[in-house]
C-alpha positions in Angstrom: 28.7 42.5 106.1 30.0 39.7 103.9 33.5 39.7 102.6 34.6 37.9 99.5 38.2 38.0 98.2 39.2 37.4 94.6 35.7 36.6 93.3 36.1 36.0 89.5 32.5 37.2 88.9 32.8 40.7 90.4 36.5 41.5 90.5 37.1 44.8 88.8 33.4 45.2 87.9 31.9 48.7 88.3 28.5 50.2 87.3 25.0 49.2 88.0 23.0 46.0 87.5 19.5 47.0 86.4 17.7 49.0 89.0 18.9 46.8 91.8 22.6 47.1 92.5 25.5 49.6 92.2 29.0 48.2 92.0 32.1 50.3 92.5 35.8 50.0 93.5 37.4 51.8 96.4 41.0 53.0 96.6 42.2 49.8 98.2 40.8 47.8 95.3 37.8 46.4 97.2 34.6 45.9 95.3 31.6 47.5 96.9 28.1 46.2 96.0 25.1 48.2 97.4 21.4 48.7 96.8 20.8 51.4 94.1 19.7 54.6 95.9 16.1 55.8 95.3 15.3 59.5 94.9 11.9 61.2 95.1 12.0 64.0 92.6 9.3 65.9 94.6 11.1 65.7 97.9 11.2 68.9 99.9 14.4 69.3 102.0 14.1 70.6 105.6 16.2 73.6 106.7 18.5 71.2 108.6 19.0 69.1 105.4 19.7 72.3 103.4 22.3 73.4 105.9 24.0 69.9 105.8 24.0 70.1 102.0 25.7 73.6 102.1 28.2 72.3 104.7 29.0 69.4 102.4 29.5 71.7 99.4 31.9 73.8 101.5 33.8 70.8 102.7 34.1 69.5 99.1 35.4 72.9 97.9 37.9 73.0 100.7 39.1 69.4 100.0 39.4 70.1 96.3 41.7 73.1 97.1 43.7 71.4 99.9 44.1 67.8 98.5 47.6 68.6 97.1 49.0 69.8 100.5 51.7 67.6 101.9 50.0 67.1 105.3 46.9 65.5 103.6 49.0 63.5 101.2 51.1 62.1 104.0 48.0 61.4 106.2 46.4 59.4 103.3 49.5 57.4 102.4 49.1 53.7 103.2 45.4 53.9 103.9 42.4 53.4 101.6 41.6 57.1 101.9 42.7 59.7 99.3 44.2 63.1 100.3 40.8 64.6 99.2 39.0 62.3 101.7 41.4 63.3 104.5 41.0 67.0 103.8 37.2 66.6 103.5 37.0 64.9 106.9 39.4 67.5 108.4 37.0 70.3 107.4 34.2 68.6 109.5 36.4 67.8 112.5 37.3 70.6 114.9 40.4 70.4 117.0 40.1 69.6 120.7 41.8 71.2 123.8 42.4 68.1 125.9 44.4 69.5 128.9 45.6 72.7 130.5 48.8 72.5 132.6 49.2 75.5 134.9 51.5 73.8 137.4 54.4 76.1 136.7 52.3 79.3 136.4 51.4 81.4 139.4 50.9 84.7 137.6 54.6 85.6 137.3 56.4 86.8 134.2 58.3 84.3 132.1 56.3 81.3 133.3 54.9 78.6 131.0 51.3 77.9 130.4 50.9 74.5 128.6 48.0 73.5 126.4 47.4 70.0 125.0 45.5 70.4 121.7 44.8 67.6 119.2 43.2 67.3 115.8 42.6 64.5 113.3 45.2 66.0 111.0 47.1 69.0 112.4 46.7 71.8 115.0 48.2 74.8 113.3 47.9 77.5 116.0 47.0 77.9 119.7 46.2 81.4 120.8 45.9 82.6 124.4 44.5 85.7 126.0 45.2 86.5 129.7 42.9 89.0 131.3 41.5 89.9 134.7 38.1 88.5 133.9 36.4 91.9 133.6 37.7 92.7 130.2 41.1 94.1 131.0 43.7 92.2 128.9 47.1 91.7 130.5 48.6 90.0 127.4 47.9 87.8 124.5 49.7 85.8 121.8 50.5 82.5 120.1 51.7 79.5 122.0 54.6 77.6 120.5 54.5 73.9 119.6 56.2 71.8 122.1 56.6 68.0 122.5 53.8 65.7 121.1 50.5 67.6 121.2 51.6 70.2 123.7 51.9 73.9 123.1 53.6 76.3 125.5 52.9 80.0 126.0 55.5 81.9 128.1 54.0 84.9 129.9 55.7 88.3 129.4 54.4 90.1 132.5 53.3 89.4 136.0 49.6 89.4 136.9 47.9 89.2 140.3 44.4 88.9 141.6 41.7 87.4 139.4 43.0 85.9 136.2 41.1 84.5 133.2 42.6 82.5 130.3 40.8 82.3 127.0 42.4 79.7 124.7 41.7 79.0 121.1 43.1 76.1 119.0 42.9 76.1 115.2 43.4 73.3 112.7 44.6 73.1 109.1 41.0 73.5 107.7 40.4 76.7 109.8 38.2 75.1 112.4 38.4 76.7 115.9 37.7 75.5 119.4 37.8 77.7 122.5 37.9 77.1 126.2 38.3 79.3 129.3 39.8 79.0 132.7 39.4 81.4 135.6 40.7 81.6 139.2 38.6 83.3 141.8 
């Protein structure tokens, strides 16, 4: 990709040049020159393309509603991205559960279970269910934010035998990721 700074011929120019080029400015003031897109009016979209188009509409609707939220404004500040762009991308990007720290938990009451959850913008909630693995739930609840990307859930009762953890992390856009852990 060629880069040209302060070119007197295209600086501040937007629009199209015949049927060949499209010229636009981005948020950072850069001039973008690209081939003019071609569209076949008789094109039939596949089911996958239709699903992608619907997802795009949903992301755009979310970004339009959410672009005024402080977290998106702050994340966009100092970058060429707008709060709308940040919110749009957040809708597509699910959070990730990166690590599970069970070093201080042996099934006793009052012990911490630590979860490292990250997102491109913000993890808003981490929920944990402790069961016996056969459907009997011992306890469940929200973990509390801790240092950096860590969340801590403090158990309320003792458990023994087979234990299973179901952990879900949620982001600002409502995306959810789940993971499980089970001892034998």
